[in-house]
C-alpha positions, 0 to 999 in steps of 0.5 A, spaced: 205 204 748 205 212 747 203 215 741 209 217 736 209 225 738 210 223 745 215 218 744 219 223 739 218 229 744 221 224 750 227 222 745 229 230 745 229 230 753 234 224 753 241 227 755 247 226 750 242 224 744 241 229 739 237 230 733 242 226 729 243 221 734 236 220 735 235 219 727 240 214 727 237 210 733 230 210 730 233 208 723 237 202 727 231 199 730 227 199 724 222 204 727 220 209 733 216 204 737 221 198 736 226 203 739 222 204 746 220 197 747 228 195 746 232 193 752 239 195 753 241 188 750 237 188 744 239 195 742 247 193 743 247 186 740 240 186 736 241 193 733 248 194 734 247 201 737 253 203 741 253 201 748 254 209 751 248 211 747 244 205 749 246 206 756 243 213 755 237 211 752 235 206 757 237 210 763 233 216 761 227 213 757 222 213 763 223 219 766 223 223 759 216 219 757 213 222 763 216 229 762 214 229 755 206 227 757 207 233 761 210 238 756 204 236 751 199 238 756 202 244 758 203 246 750 195 245 749 194 250 755 197 255 751 194 253 744 201 251 742 202 244 738 208 239 737 211 238 730 215 232 728 219 231 723 214 225 721 209 230 720 207 233 713 207 240 715 214 239 718 218 245 714 221 243 708 227 247 708 228 245 715 227 238 713 234 238 709 238 240 715 242 234 718 241 237 725 234 239 725 230 238 731 226 232 730 220 235 734 219 243 736 213 247 739 209 252 734 204 257 736 201 261 731 198 260 724 204 261 719 205 257 713 212 255 714 213 253 707 211 259 704 215 261 697 220 266 700 223 266 707 228 271 709 232 271 716 234 277 719 239 277 725 244 282 728 247 285 734 243 286 741 247 292 741 245 295 735 247 302 732 242 307 729 245 305 722 243 298 723 236 299 726 235 304 720 237 299 715 233 293 718 227 298 718 228 300 711 229 293 708 223 290 711 219 295 709 222 294 702 220 287 702 213 288 704 213 293 698 215 288 693 209 284 694 211 277 695 210 277 703 216 273 705 217 270 712 221 274 716 225 269 721 229 272 727 230 270 734 226 276 738 232 278 741 234 285 743 237 290 737 236 287 730 232 281 731 226 285 735 226 291 730 225 286 724 219 283 728 216 289 729 217 292 722 214 286 719 208 286 724 207 293 722 207 292 715 203 285 715 209 281 713 208 274 716 214 273 721 217 267 725 221 268 732 225 262 734 226 262 741 231 260 746 226 258 752 219 255 752 213 258 749 210 259 756 217 263 758 218 269 753 225 272 753 226 277 754 220 279 758 220 286 755 218 283 748 212 279 750 207 284 747 211 283 740 211 276 741 203 276 742 202 280 736 207 275 732 202 270 733 196 273 729 200 273 723 206 269 724 209 264 729 213 263 735 217 256 735 221 253 740 224 246 741 224 247 748 219 245 753 213 250 754 216 252 761 223 252 760 227 258 762 232 261 757 239 259 758 245 261 754 246 254 750 239 254 748 240 261 744 246 257 740 242 251 739 236 255 736 240 259 731 241 253 727 233 253 726 233 260 724 238 259 719 234 252 717 227 256 716 230 261 711 232 261 704 238 266 706 240 270 712 241 277 712 246 279 718 245 287 719 251 288 725 255 284 729 262 284 732 267 278 731 263 274 736 256 273 737 250 269 735 249 273 728 256 270 726 254 263 728 247 263 725 251 266 718 256 260 719 251 255 720 247 258 714 253 257 710 254 250 712 247 249 710 248 252 703 244 258 704 246 264 701 248 270 706 248 277 706 251 282 710 251 290 711 257 293 710 259 298 715 265 303 717 271 299 718 272 302 725 265 301 727 265 295 733 258 293 730 261 292 723 267 288 723 263 282 723 259 284 717 265 287 713 269 280 715 264 276 712 264 280 705 271 280 705 272 273 706 267 271 701 262 268 706 257 273 704 254 278 699 254 285 700 247 288 701 244 295 701 237 294 699 232 288 698 234 289 690 240 286 692 237 280 695 232 279 689 238 279 684 243 274 688 237 269 689 234 270 682 227 271 685 223 274 679 220 280 683 216 283 678 212 288 682 219 291 685 219 299 683 222 305 685 219 304 692 225 300 693 231 304 690 232 309 695 236 306 701 233 311 706 237 308 712 243 312 709 244 319 712 243 325 708 245 332 710 240 338 709 242 340 702 243 333 700 235 331 702 233 338 699 236 335 692 234 328 693 227 330 694 226 334 688 229 329 683 225 324 686 219 328 685 221 329 678 223 322 676 229 325 672 231 332 672 237 336 668 242 340 672 240 347 670 233 346 672 235 343 679 240 349 680 234 354 678 229 351 683 234 350 689 237 357 687 244 355 689 251 356 686 253 350 681 259 348 684 256 347 691 250 343 687 255 339 683 258 337 690 252 335 693 250 331 687 257 327 687 256 326 694 249 323 693 251 319 687 257 316 692 252 314 697 248 310 691 242 314 692 242 317 685 245 316 678 248 321 673 245 320 666 247 322 659 246 330 658 247 332 665 240 329 667 239 325 674 235 320 677 233 316 683 
């Protein structure tokens, strides 16, 4: 009889038996080894397993075991390991999800049970607005001093930007794949995937050599949601993987955040809808996440207060730079330093306040 890891991995390969059914089968038979030693009749008449499930298991067991042995050998060659729901290092967040995988491959050394974990997802066709926000958000999270895990899916657009900026800022990041660990997709992201392994992890519930397939990416979204305390949706249309991840997170009782955008923007309609129908909290900076999640981030300071992803005109940037440098400054001092008319300065200050970049204080003082 094979060891438990091999048996569990084999169970994932039997067509028609998902994570939920697999757990029920193991429980009904009183253990994994009893399950694999049982005949069709024992399953149906001894353990009350539905005939359809018993048939699928009995017919697929032998070939699945052979495939599992080969997959484990392949994983060893690429320095990956198998984690099962029976292991002590199975992520506690994921363990609370009913349909979490019973086994998955990991390559890397990330602590998946770190205190804070944030998933950042979005459209593959991200705009500059979305990419700039993603970069700023991850930088802010890095500056907060709490080193949250950044979880995403290594896809084009928002996903890969989140991973890249996390790597640049020495944040642990986890990429959940829709293909095997030995078949990185898209191939153009292989260099980033290799860097992720140094201070994070690559995760896949698929066999190492499995090719990317459309249904795989839907399946992996539940792992992205399950590994995180909350999910940030940066940009998405009314359909797409990011919205699927948000819905799954909502079903897992995870908090969801969404970046608001132009009501006519094709890549913002999904985020705006999440906010409109109270499925997501509006996010403009890392501070919004810390506040809603009630995380006690004592090191967050004025570094996090500037939403750098907001576009500013040349005049607005000039005014902002002075206010940031001075911390607090009076209107008259600003006017004298900039040598511009008071009505023009008032308009610029108003625009900066509307954008959430500065605030007006009593006595005509301004601060970031």
